[in-house]
NURODO-796636 format. One record per residue (C-alpha): residue number from 1; residue in three letters; x negated, y negated, z. Coordinates in pm, 1 decimal. Last residue first. Layout:
<atoms>
+-----+------+----------+----------+----------+
! seq ! type !        x !        y !        z !
+-----+------+----------+----------+----------+
! NUM !  Ala !        X !        Y !        Z !
...
+-----+------+----------+----------+----------+
</atoms>
This chain:
<atoms>
+-----+------+----------+----------+----------+
! seq ! type !        x !        y !        z !
+-----+------+----------+----------+----------+
! 164 !  Ala !   1189.4 !   2963.6 !  -2422.3 !
! 163 !  Phe !    815.0 !   2892.0 !  -2397.0 !
! 162 !  Ala !    794.3 !   2716.7 !  -2734.1 !
! 161 !  Gly !   1106.9 !   2525.8 !  -2630.6 !
! 160 !  Pro !    907.8 !   2318.8 !  -2382.9 !
! 159 !  Ile !    985.7 !   2357.5 !  -2011.5 !
! 158 !  Glu !   1116.3 !   2031.4 !  -1864.7 !
! 157 !  Ile !   1173.2 !   1999.2 !  -1489.6 !
! 156 !  Asn !   1396.5 !   1721.2 !  -1354.8 !
! 155 !  Gly !   1225.3 !   1454.7 !  -1148.7 !
! 154 !  Val !    911.2 !   1438.7 !   -936.8 !
! 153 !  His !    625.5 !   1689.6 !   -943.1 !
! 152 !  Gly !    314.5 !   1771.5 !   -739.3 !
! 151 !  Ile !    325.6 !   1497.1 !   -478.6 !
! 150 !  Gln !     58.8 !   1491.4 !   -210.6 !
! 149 !  Glu !     35.2 !   1483.9 !    168.1 !
! 148 !  Val !    394.5 !   1381.3 !    235.0 !
! 147 !  Tyr !    454.6 !   1360.0 !    607.4 !
! 146 !  Ala !    614.9 !   1601.6 !    854.1 !
! 145 !  Arg !    671.0 !   1533.0 !   1223.6 !
! 144 !  Ala !    618.7 !   1770.7 !   1516.4 !
! 143 !  Asp !    308.2 !   1578.3 !   1625.8 !
! 142 !  Arg !    149.5 !   1605.9 !   1281.3 !
! 141 !  Leu !    256.8 !   1830.7 !    991.4 !
! 140 !  Arg !    115.8 !   1736.4 !    654.2 !
! 139 !  Phe !    314.3 !   1818.7 !    342.8 !
! 138 !  Gln !    261.5 !   1942.5 !    -12.0 !
! 137 !  Ala !    507.9 !   1836.7 !   -276.0 !
! 136 !  Leu !    722.7 !   1949.5 !   -567.9 !
! 135 !  Trp !    555.3 !   2273.2 !   -663.0 !
! 134 !  Cys !    680.4 !   2416.4 !   -992.5 !
! 133 !  Arg !    722.4 !   2794.1 !   -996.1 !
! 132 !  Tyr !    825.3 !   2981.0 !  -1313.1 !
! 131 !  Thr !    926.5 !   3344.0 !  -1268.3 !
! 130 !  Lys !    927.8 !   3620.5 !  -1531.8 !
! 129 !  Glu !    555.0 !   3658.5 !  -1600.3 !
! 128 !  Glu !    439.8 !   3483.4 !  -1284.9 !
! 127 !  Ser !    408.2 !   3119.9 !  -1182.9 !
! 126 !  Val !    185.8 !   3012.0 !   -894.3 !
! 125 !  Pro !    290.0 !   2849.1 !   -566.6 !
! 124 !  Met !      6.8 !   2679.5 !   -373.3 !
! 123 !  Val !    -54.4 !   2881.9 !    -56.1 !
! 122 !  Thr !     32.3 !   2709.3 !    272.2 !
! 121 !  Ser !    390.4 !   2822.8 !    221.9 !
! 120 !  Pro !    729.9 !   2665.9 !    281.4 !
! 119 !  Gly !    899.2 !   2732.8 !     58.5 !
! 118 !  Ala !   1164.8 !   2754.8 !   -211.2 !
! 117 !  Ile !   1426.9 !   2535.3 !   -379.0 !
! 116 !  Ser !   1637.1 !   2738.5 !   -620.0 !
! 115 !  Ala !   1676.4 !   2840.0 !   -982.4 !
! 114 !  Ser !   1864.6 !   3110.9 !  -1170.0 !
! 113 !  Gly !   1863.9 !   3178.1 !  -1545.8 !
! 112 !  Ala !   1703.3 !   3512.2 !  -1627.0 !
! 111 !  Phe !   1383.1 !   3312.3 !  -1674.8 !
! 110 !  Thr !   1361.9 !   3298.3 !  -1298.6 !
! 109 !  Tyr !   1308.3 !   2947.9 !  -1163.9 !
! 108 !  Glu !   1148.2 !   2869.8 !   -826.7 !
! 107 !  Val !   1132.3 !   2503.4 !   -732.4 !
! 106 !  Trp !    863.7 !   2416.5 !   -478.0 !
! 105 !  Val !    777.7 !   2316.0 !   -121.0 !
! 104 !  Tyr !    414.7 !   2342.4 !    -12.2 !
! 103 !  Gln !    263.8 !   2354.7 !    337.0 !
! 102 !  His !    -50.6 !   2168.3 !    444.5 !
! 101 !  Asp !     18.0 !   2182.1 !    823.3 !
! 100 !  Glu !    242.6 !   2454.2 !    959.2 !
!  99 !  Thr !    610.4 !   2521.9 !   1041.0 !
!  98 !  Leu !    796.1 !   2315.7 !    782.3 !
!  97 !  Thr !   1172.6 !   2353.1 !    760.5 !
!  96 !  Val !   1305.0 !   2355.4 !    404.3 !
!  95 !  Thr !   1634.2 !   2195.0 !    304.8 !
!  94 !  Asp !   1843.0 !   2238.9 !    -10.0 !
!  93 !  Ala !   1992.3 !   2057.9 !   -306.3 !
!  92 !  Ala !   2101.6 !   2296.0 !   -581.0 !
!  91 !  Val !   1888.8 !   2347.3 !   -893.0 !
!  90 !  Ala !   2109.7 !   2352.9 !  -1201.2 !
!  89 !  Val !   1995.0 !   2532.1 !  -1515.1 !
!  88 !  Pro !   2019.0 !   2345.3 !  -1846.8 !
!  87 !  Glu !   2160.0 !   2560.8 !  -2129.8 !
!  86 !  Arg !   1884.4 !   2710.9 !  -2340.5 !
!  85 !  Val !   1732.8 !   2516.5 !  -2632.5 !
!  84 !  Gly !   1398.9 !   2463.8 !  -2456.7 !
!  83 !  His !   1421.9 !   2512.7 !  -2082.5 !
!  82 !  His !   1568.2 !   2208.3 !  -1910.5 !
!  81 !  Ile !   1561.0 !   2268.3 !  -1535.8 !
!  80 !  Trp !   1791.7 !   2041.2 !  -1341.2 !
!  79 !  Gly !   1807.1 !   1858.0 !  -1010.4 !
!  78 !  Ala !   1947.1 !   1863.0 !   -658.9 !
!  77 !  Asn !   1768.5 !   1664.3 !   -392.3 !
!  76 !  Val !   1523.8 !   1817.8 !   -144.9 !
!  75 !  Asn !   1549.9 !   1761.4 !    231.2 !
!  74 !  Val !   1225.7 !   1843.9 !    413.7 !
!  73 !  Val !   1280.8 !   1928.2 !    780.6 !
!  72 !  Thr !    992.6 !   1880.3 !   1025.9 !
!  71 !  Gly !   1122.5 !   1551.1 !   1163.9 !
!  70 !  Ser !   1361.9 !   1424.6 !    897.0 !
!  69 !  Ile !   1188.6 !   1403.3 !    562.4 !
!  68 !  Trp !   1294.6 !   1289.8 !    219.6 !
!  67 !  Cys !   1270.4 !   1462.9 !   -114.0 !
!  66 !  Gly !   1292.3 !   1418.2 !   -488.0 !
!  65 !  Leu !   1426.1 !   1701.2 !   -704.0 !
!  64 !  Cys !   1617.4 !   1437.3 !   -900.7 !
!  63 !  Tyr !   1480.5 !   1106.1 !   -776.0 !
!  62 !  Asp !   1630.9 !    852.5 !   -533.0 !
!  61 !  Arg !   1496.2 !   1026.7 !   -220.3 !
!  60 !  Tyr !   1134.9 !    986.5 !   -332.6 !
!  59 !  Asp !   1024.0 !    738.8 !    -67.2 !
!  58 !  Asn !    651.3 !    687.8 !    -98.2 !
!  57 !  Ile !    312.6 !    792.9 !     35.6 !
!  56 !  Gln !    376.5 !    870.8 !    402.1 !
!  55 !  Tyr !     50.4 !    977.3 !    568.6 !
!  54 !  Pro !    109.0 !    757.3 !    875.4 !
!  53 !  Gly !    433.3 !    563.0 !    897.4 !
!  52 !  Arg !    607.0 !    398.3 !    603.8 !
!  51 !  Asp !    577.3 !     37.5 !    725.7 !
!  50 !  Ile !    733.4 !   -224.9 !    498.1 !
!  49 !  Ala !    525.3 !   -529.4 !    404.7 !
!  48 !  Val !    729.1 !   -824.6 !    277.4 !
!  47 !  Val !    579.8 !  -1043.0 !      5.0 !
!  46 !  Gly !    696.6 !  -1401.3 !      9.1 !
!  45 !  Ser !   1020.8 !  -1592.6 !     70.8 !
!  44 !  Pro !   1150.8 !  -1524.1 !   -279.9 !
!  43 !  Arg !   1088.1 !  -1150.7 !   -229.6 !
!  42 !  Phe !    815.6 !   -920.3 !   -360.5 !
!  41 !  Glu !    827.0 !   -585.8 !   -183.8 !
!  40 !  His !    526.2 !   -414.8 !    -31.6 !
!  39 !  Arg !    487.4 !    -52.8 !     79.1 !
!  38 !  Thr !    265.8 !     34.7 !    373.5 !
!  37 !  Thr !    117.9 !    358.4 !    512.3 !
!  36 !  Pro !    -63.9 !    499.6 !    209.1 !
!  35 !  Thr !   -144.3 !    144.6 !     97.1 !
!  34 !  Asp !     47.4 !    -85.6 !   -133.0 !
!  33 !  Leu !    -85.5 !   -431.1 !   -205.2 !
!  32 !  Pro !   -315.5 !   -362.4 !   -497.8 !
!  31 !  Thr !   -381.6 !   -709.8 !   -639.4 !
!  30 !  Ile !   -361.4 !   -690.0 !  -1018.2 !
!  29 !  Met !    -16.9 !   -848.3 !  -1063.2 !
!  28 !  Gln !    -55.8 !  -1108.6 !   -790.6 !
!  27 !  Val !   -388.0 !  -1217.3 !   -939.8 !
!  26 !  Tyr !   -230.4 !  -1241.5 !  -1284.8 !
!  25 !  Asp !     66.8 !  -1447.2 !  -1165.6 !
!  24 !  Ile !   -163.6 !  -1687.1 !   -979.0 !
!  23 !  Ile !   -381.0 !  -1717.6 !  -1291.4 !
!  22 !  Asp !    -73.0 !  -1789.9 !  -1503.8 !
!  21 !  Asn !     31.2 !  -2057.1 !  -1249.4 !
!  20 !  Ile !   -314.4 !  -2212.8 !  -1278.6 !
!  19 !  Val !   -291.2 !  -2221.5 !  -1659.6 !
!  18 !  Ser !     67.5 !  -2353.5 !  -1657.0 !
!  17 !  Ser !    -15.1 !  -2617.5 !  -1397.3 !
!  16 !  Arg !   -287.7 !  -2783.2 !  -1601.3 !
!  15 !  Phe !   -175.4 !  -3129.3 !  -1477.2 !
!  14 !  Gly !    156.4 !  -3120.6 !  -1296.9 !
!  13 !  Arg !    350.8 !  -2868.1 !  -1101.0 !
!  12 !  Ile !    223.0 !  -2592.3 !   -871.8 !
!  11 !  Lys !    314.1 !  -2233.4 !   -795.2 !
!  10 !  Ala !    288.3 !  -2132.0 !   -432.5 !
!   9 !  Pro !     20.3 !  -1885.6 !   -327.4 !
!   8 !  Val !    181.5 !  -1565.4 !   -187.5 !
!   7 !  Arg !    236.6 !  -1552.3 !    188.0 !
!   6 !  Ile !    228.2 !  -1201.3 !    332.5 !
!   5 !  Thr !    525.9 !  -1138.1 !    555.9 !
!   4 !  Pro !    508.6 !   -899.3 !    849.3 !
!   3 !  Gln !    815.7 !   -684.6 !    909.7 !
!   2 !  Ser !    948.8 !   -685.4 !   1262.6 !
!   1 !  Met !   1037.3 !   -352.6 !   1415.9 !
+-----+------+----------+----------+----------+
</atoms>
């Protein structure tokens, strides 16, 4: 798939160039290039648009507890829960297979000290007295392919010490 290139105005030399170049920099900075289906990267040759596919918001595979999708399978990275002064609790990487549209994937942490990736469910996960649930993302399911609908949390989970 070829990637279209958006040409950015070239900087100029000469009379009043610093003011015009500052304006070009400002316009580039405030111009929203990303869309739900396209991510843009600034490169020396111009701005390259990268297709994400429908409904895809971003690529979160580099984050702790971030995810990436393969068909209907959501792969979730390992991460940590930091709960006040307690020892950090590891959350192992895991996969969740989506079966319906609008399903959630979350981290489930029991205050006894265990944590895991959980889901899927069309009901937003809610914490209980002895179990903390932090939803990571909600997904769309279209043509046997999952897409991120919305992100609930990215990165390690911090629970303040007051709740320890």
